[in-house]
N, C-alpha and C positions, 0 to 999 in steps of 0.2 A: 356175792354178785358183783360188787364193785371191783374186787381183785380180778375177777375173770375179765371184766371190761378193760381194766388197765393192761392186763397181759395181752388181750386181743388187740388193743390199739397199738401197743408197743410192737407186737409181731407184725401187724399190718404196716407200720412205719418202716420196719426193716425189710419188707418185701421190695425187691427191686434194687436194694443197696448191695454192693459187692461185699458179701459177708466172709468170703474165704480168708482174706488177710486177718480179720478180727478173730476168727475162729482159730487160725494158726497161732496167733499171739496167746490167746487164752489157753490152748492146749499145750503150748510150749511152756507156759508158766506152770501148768499142772505137772508136766514131766519134770521140770526143774525142782519143784517142791519135793517130789518123791525121790529124785536122785539125791537131793540134799539129805532127806531123812535116811536114805539107804547108806549114805556116807557116815552119818552119825552112828548107825548100827553096825558098821564094819567090825568093831571089836567082838561083837556077839553073834556074828553070822552063823557060826556052827551051832549055837543054841537055837537060832531061828529054824535051821534045817533039821533040828532034833537029833543032832549027832551027839549021842550020850557019852561017847569016848573023848570028846573034845575037852581040853583043859583050858578053861577061861578063868582068869583070876576073879575073885569076888570083888575086888576093887573096880575092874572093868565093868562088871555087871551093875554094880551100884552107881558108877559114874554115868554109864549109858542110860540107865533108868532115870537118874536125876536130870540129865540133859533133855530127855524126851518129856519129862514132867514139866520142865521150864518151857519147852516149845509148845506144849498143849494149850497154853494160855494165848498163844499167838496164831498158830497155824490153822486150827479148825475154821476160824472166820475167813481167813484167806482162801483156804481150800474150798469152803462153802461158796465163796464168791466165784471161784473157778468153775465149780460144778454147776451152779445156777446159770452163770453166763454161758458156759459151754452147752448146756442142754437147751437154753433159750435160742442160742445162735444155731444149733443143729436143727431145731424145730423150724426156725425161720428159713434156714437154708433148704430144708426138706420141702417146705411149702413152695418156696420160690423155684425149686427144681422139679416140682411135681413128684416128689418122693421117688426119685431114681433109686435103683438098687443100692448104689454106694451110700447115698445119704441115709437111706433106711437102715442099712447094715451098720453104718457108723453109730447112729443113735441107739439101735437095738443092742449092739455090742457094749457100748459105753454104759447104758442103763443096766444091762445084764450083769456086768462086772461090779458096778456100784451097788446093785441090789444084793449080790453075794456078800460084799463087804459089810453092808449095813444090816441086812435082814438075816442072813445065814450066820455070818461070823460075829455079828453083834458088836461092831466096832465102837459105837458110842459107849457101851458098857465097859469095854477095854480102856478107852480113854478116861472114863470116870475112875476106873480102878487105878490107873497110873497117877492121876491127880490126887487121889486120896491116900496114897502110900508115902511113907517116909523112907527113901532109899537107904538112909543111914541106919535105920532101926528095924525095918520090917524084915521078915525072913527072906533069905536068898531064894527059896523055892517059889514064893509068891512073886518075887521080882522077875525070876526066870519065866514064869507063866505069862506075865504081862508082856515081857520082851518078845517071847515067841509069838504071841497073838498079834501084837501090834506090828511086828516085823513082817509077818505074812500079809497083814492088811496093807501095809505100805507097798509091798511088792505087787499086790493086786491093783492098788491105786496107780502104780507106775504102769502096769500092763494096760489098764483102762485108758489112761491118757496117751500112752505111746500108740496103742491100737488106733484110737480116734485121730491122733496126729498123722499117722501114716496114711490112713484113709483120706484125711483132709488134704494131704500133699498129692495124693492120686487125683482127688476131685479137682484140685486147683490146676493140676497139669493138663487136664482134659479141656 
């Protein structure tokens, strides 16, 4: 009950404040995180797209997995902050704008894609799998499986943040 009261007071204090610039900043950070992750995954894109004829060196697979393993200790907390801030700001914006079509669409689309990542694709389990493996010693098949799964999740995360950012730019321009 205390948490609900804190959230309610926080949202009430945000009502009337111009939230658009803050939401733009948060969503731009989210897009930046996923573009960065996509750049890390460039050497293994053909694996992510399940192109079995692609020839990717084992060294590139192991290096990319190792890089993502190192990043998993830093980025989930940052991304979690982006998600929680983004959702909170979208809710506050929705309330302040009486849940106009665009604000409702933005929140629904963002939550929908994030739900697919977490609930359907089970991203937390994939991240745990990446953290538990030794890229130098584990089988290449298991590393490829992790890279495919997390690569798709990263592209979905980019889509969620980019979608919400584009909607936010439209809202801000009106």
